[in-house]
N, C-alpha and C positions, 0 to 999 in steps of 0.2 A: 318530499315531493319533487319531481322534475320540473324544470322550467325550460322554455325555448330561449335561445341566445341569439342576440344580434350580432352583426358582423364585427369581427376583429376581437371577440372576447374569448378566444380559445385559451389563451395563457391564464386569464382570470379564472375560467372554468377549471383548469388544471390545478391551480393554487388552492382553490376552495373546494375541490372535489365535487364540482357540480356536474351532474349527469344530464347533458342537454336532451331535450325532447321537443322536436319541432312541432308536435301536435299538442303540447301543453297549453293549458288556458292562460298561464302567466308567462311573461317573457322579460328577460334582462336585456337592455339595450342602452346605447348612448343617445341622448336627445339632441336637439339642434344646438344646444348650449354646451354640449360635451359632458353633461352629467350622466352618471349611471342611474337609470331609473328601472323600476320594477312595476309592471302593470298588466292589465287584461281588459276584459269587457267592462267598459265604464258603468254599464247599468248594474253590474254585479259588484265591482270593486272600487268604483269611483275613479278619481284621478290617479295617475301613476304616482308611485312613491319614490322619493329620493331623500337623502340626508343632507340637510343644509344648516350648518352651524353659524353661517354668516348673516343671513337675512331670515325673514319670515318669523315663525313662531319662536325660534331660538333667540333672535335678536330682540324681539319684544319681551321675552321672559328675562333675558340678561339685563335689559335696561329698566324694566318696570315690574319685575316678578316679586320683589320683596326682600331681595338679599337673604341673609341668614335667617330671616323670619319665615321663609318657605317651609312647608311641612317636611319635604325631603331632607332639607338642611338640618332642621331640628331633630328629626328622627336619626340622622347619621351623626349627630353629636357635634356639628359645626357651631361653635359658640365663640364668644370673645376670647381670643387667646388659645382657642382649641381648633385645630385643623387636621383631622385624622386622615390617613390613607384609606381609600375605599375601593373595594372590588364590586363592580356592578355585574353580577354573575348571570343576569338575564337582561342583557343590555338593550335589546329591541333597536329602536332608532336612535338610541343614545341621548334622549332628551334629558333624563335625570342626571346622567353621567356628565353632560355639558354644564348643567346647573352647578353641580358640585365643583367641577373644574374651574368654573367662572369664579366661584367663591374661594379658590386657592387650594383645593384638595388635589392630591395626585390620585388619579382614577385608572384602574384596570378594567376595561370592558370585555366581557366574554359573551359570545353569542353563538348558539349552536346551529341556527338556521343559516346555511351557506349563503343564500341569496341576500339575506339581511346583513350578514357580516361583510359581504362585498360592497353593499351600499354604505355601510359605516366606513370602510376603508376609503372609498371614493370621497365621502364627505370630509374625512380627516385630511386627505391630501389637498383637496381644494381649499379648505379653511386655513391650511398651513401657509398659503400664499397671501393671505389677507393680513396686512399689518396690525390691524385692530384685534384679530382673533388668534394670530399665530401663537402668542404667548400662552393662551388658554389651552389650546389643543395640544401644545407641547407637554402638557401635564396628563394627557390621555393616551393610554396604550390600548391596543386591541388584540385579542386572541379569538380565533375560531375554534370552538370546541364545546363539548357538553359538560356543563358544570355539575350535572348530576353524577356523572361517571368519573370525571377526570378533573375535578376542581383543584385538588391539591397539586396535581402535576402541572396544570396550566399556570397556577400561580407561581410555583417554584421555577418554571421555565422562564417566566417573565422577570425574575429577580425582584418580585413584589413582596412587601411585608404588609399584609392587610390588617389594619386595626378594625375595620368595619366591612362587613359584607352586606350589600343591598340586594334584595330579591324581589322580583315582580312577577310571580309565576302566572301563567295563563290557566286559570281554572275553568272547568265546566261550570256554567251558570244555568240555574233553572229559569231565571228571569229572561224572557226572550228579548227584552230591550237591550241586553248586552251584545246582541248581534246586529243591532241597527246600524251602527257605524260601519260603513263600507271598508274603511281601513282595518277594522277588527276582523271582518270576514276574510280579508286577504291573509292576515296573520294566522288566523286559525286554520285556513286551508294549507298554509305552508308548515306550520309548527304543530297543529293539533292542540291538545290540551296537556298540561303538565300533571299527568296522573301519578307521577312519581315524585311529586312535591315534597312528601315527608322525607324521602331520601335526599333531596336537594337541601332541605333545611338541616338534616343531620350532617351533611358534608360541609355546609357553611359553618355550623357550630364547631366542627372540628378544626377549621382553618382559621376563622377570625380570632384575633387575640383579645378584642375588647367587646364587640357587640355584632349581632346580626339583626337587620331590620327588614321586615317583610311587608310590602305594600299589598293591601287588600281593599276591595270594595267595603264600604263602611259597615254594611249589615252582614257581610259573609263570615262564616266561622273561621277561627284560626286553622293553620295547618295541623294535622294530627301529629302529636308529639308533645314535647314539654310545653308548659304554659308560658306565654310571654310575661316579662317582668312588668312592662309598661305598655300603654297604648296611646297613640296620638290620633285625634280625629279631626276631619273637616266635614263639609256637607256630603260629599260622595265618597271620600277615601279615608283609609285608616292605615296606620302603621303599627304592627306588632313588633315590640322591641325585646330582644333576648340579650341579656347582659352578662358577660364574664367578669368584667371589671370596669371601674370608672375611667372615662376619657379625660378627666381633669388634668390639665398640664400637658396634654399631648401636643 
């Protein structure tokens, strides 16, 4: 989907292959604090989005989220003495990737939506100047591309050796409550739904050396394809875990 661009973002649009449209309902711009933000009509999309690894939700989760007891950490195999390298192949706003990097993992983020990838880059650059966070974001790489089509090439170009691949596909939901959050509406308008999720899972299974983990709503069916070896559940979320080999000693 096209977006409108604020002043001075021509170079960014070129790097991320963003086709600007002044009439688009969503726009990328710098706010008064210099952050790159994505927003539109607040009645439809809520507040503008930006990536902030220093403050807000990320800071709270870093300090009080539960460490390696968090569902994403357990699913990705982070345990005592085990810290695998992880590709977050559907990075979104980088929240799960930041949790994993906070816990010591090297993480490669891949995001196919150009505007979201630009937000991630901006968030990483700002966080790299913060003394408390710089060491964490140094463990995070970013690539803009479609994991469904080019996962192997993107990983190879990054010089990354992924033991675990994390997937959080945006599935169509029958339950209308899934569209209540305005942030989700924005994502769906930009990204649509991952109708090719089975191909994404297949690509991830080909590239990961040890396991693939897929985040799902707790009651949703698994992706079409091989059956997961294990499942981990919370109140609203579930991880389907596909295992090639044990992470013990990684």
